[in-house]
N, C-alpha and C positions, 0 to 999 in steps of 0.2 A: 469259471463257467457257471451259469445259473440254470437250475432245473426247476420244473413245475412241482415236482414231488420227490421224496426220497426214493421211491420206486423207480422213477425215471433216471435218477442218478445211479442207482444200483444196476439197472439194465445197461446203461451206458458204460459203466465200469466193467461189467462182465463182457460186453462186446469188445472193449478196448483190450482186455486181457486174454482174449480167445487164442491168440497165437503163442502165448507163453506157457511153458511147461511147469513153471514154479509158482502157480497161483496159490495164494494162501488167503482163506476167508475166515475171519473170526468175528464174533459179535458178543455184546454184553447188554443185558437188560437191567434196568433199575428204575427207581422212582425218585423224582426230585422232592424237595422238602414240601412243596405244595401238593404232592400226591399225583402229579402228572407222570405218566409212564414215559421212559426214555430208552431208546434203542440206539446203540452205537455199533456200526459195522466198519471193520477194517479190512481192506483188500490190499494185498501187496503182491507185486509181480514184476519181473524183468527190471528190477532196480527202481521201480516207481510204485505208486499206489494211491489209494483214496481212503478217506475217512468220511462216513456218511452218518448223520444224526437225524433221528426222527422222534417225534413226540406224540403222545396221546394215541388216537386211533391209527395214525400213520405208523406209529412204532409197532403196533400189532401186525400191520400189513408187511412192513419191512422185515421184521424178525421172523415172521412166518415164511416169507420167501427165502430167507437165508437158511432157515432150518430145513426147508424142502430141498434146497440146493445141496446142503451138506449131507442129507440123507440119501441122495441119489448117487449111485456109483458113476464115476467119470472115467472114460477111457482116454488116455493121451492121444492127441491127433496123429502122432507118428507111429502108434502101435497098430500092427496089422489086425484087421477085423476078420473074424472067422465066420 
Protein backbone atom coordinates (compact mmCIF):
# COMPACT_ATOMS: atom_id res chain seq x y z
CA UNK A 1 0.00 0.00 0.00
CA UNK A 2 1.31 3.47 -0.84
CA UNK A 3 0.77 6.56 1.33
CA UNK A 4 1.30 10.25 0.63
CA UNK A 5 3.30 10.73 3.83
CA UNK A 6 4.58 8.88 6.86
CA UNK A 7 1.86 10.54 8.95
CA UNK A 8 -0.82 9.11 6.63
CA UNK A 9 0.76 5.67 7.09
CA UNK A 10 0.88 6.11 10.89
CA UNK A 11 -2.76 7.20 11.07
CA UNK A 12 -3.80 4.25 8.87
CA UNK A 13 -1.87 1.79 11.04
CA UNK A 14 -3.37 3.24 14.24
CA UNK A 15 -6.86 2.92 12.76
CA UNK A 16 -6.17 -0.68 11.68
CA UNK A 17 -4.94 -1.60 15.17
CA UNK A 18 -7.80 0.05 17.07
CA UNK A 19 -9.57 -3.25 17.82
CA UNK A 20 -6.43 -4.95 19.19
CA UNK A 21 -5.55 -5.03 22.86
CA UNK A 22 -1.88 -5.83 22.33
CA UNK A 23 -0.75 -2.76 20.38
CA UNK A 24 2.95 -2.02 20.80
CA UNK A 25 4.46 1.19 19.41
CA UNK A 26 8.21 1.83 19.37
CA UNK A 27 10.34 4.39 17.58
CA UNK A 28 13.97 5.18 16.96
CA UNK A 29 15.51 8.44 15.82
CA UNK A 30 18.91 8.80 14.23
CA UNK A 31 20.89 10.57 11.58
CA UNK A 32 22.15 9.15 8.32
CA UNK A 33 25.77 9.68 7.23
CA UNK A 34 24.73 12.70 5.16
CA UNK A 35 23.21 14.37 8.25
CA UNK A 36 19.54 13.82 7.35
CA UNK A 37 17.34 12.89 10.30
CA UNK A 38 15.65 9.48 10.17
CA UNK A 39 12.73 8.22 12.26
CA UNK A 40 11.64 4.58 12.24
CA UNK A 41 8.36 3.58 13.88
CA UNK A 42 7.41 -0.03 14.58
CA UNK A 43 3.78 -0.92 15.30
CA UNK A 44 2.92 -4.50 16.16
CA UNK A 45 -0.51 -5.86 17.03
CA UNK A 46 -2.74 -8.94 16.66
CA UNK A 47 0.02 -10.91 14.97
CA UNK A 48 0.71 -8.23 12.35
CA UNK A 49 2.32 -4.85 12.17
CA UNK A 50 3.89 -2.00 10.27
CA UNK A 51 7.28 -0.38 9.95
CA UNK A 52 7.23 3.28 8.92
CA UNK A 53 10.27 5.34 7.95
CA UNK A 54 10.43 9.12 7.67
CA UNK A 55 13.27 11.48 6.77
CA UNK A 56 14.21 15.10 7.39
CA UNK A 57 11.28 17.36 8.38
CA UNK A 58 8.81 14.52 8.03
CA UNK A 59 10.86 12.59 10.63
CA UNK A 60 10.24 15.39 13.15
CA UNK A 61 6.51 15.30 12.47
CA UNK A 62 6.22 11.52 12.71
CA UNK A 63 8.33 11.13 15.85
CA UNK A 64 6.48 14.03 17.46
CA UNK A 65 3.15 12.30 16.82
CA UNK A 66 4.48 9.01 18.23
CA UNK A 67 5.87 10.73 21.34
CA UNK A 68 2.49 12.40 21.87
CA UNK A 69 0.70 9.06 21.46
CA UNK A 70 3.03 7.33 23.94
CA UNK A 71 2.64 10.14 26.49
CA UNK A 72 -1.17 9.88 26.44
CA UNK A 73 -2.74 7.30 28.76
CA UNK A 74 -4.86 4.81 26.83
CA UNK A 75 -7.82 2.90 28.22
CA UNK A 76 -8.51 -0.53 26.69
CA UNK A 77 -11.75 -0.60 24.70
CA UNK A 78 -13.29 -3.33 26.89
CA UNK A 79 -12.50 -1.58 30.20
CA UNK A 80 -15.58 -0.04 31.88
CA UNK A 81 -15.47 3.75 31.96
CA UNK A 82 -16.34 5.60 35.13
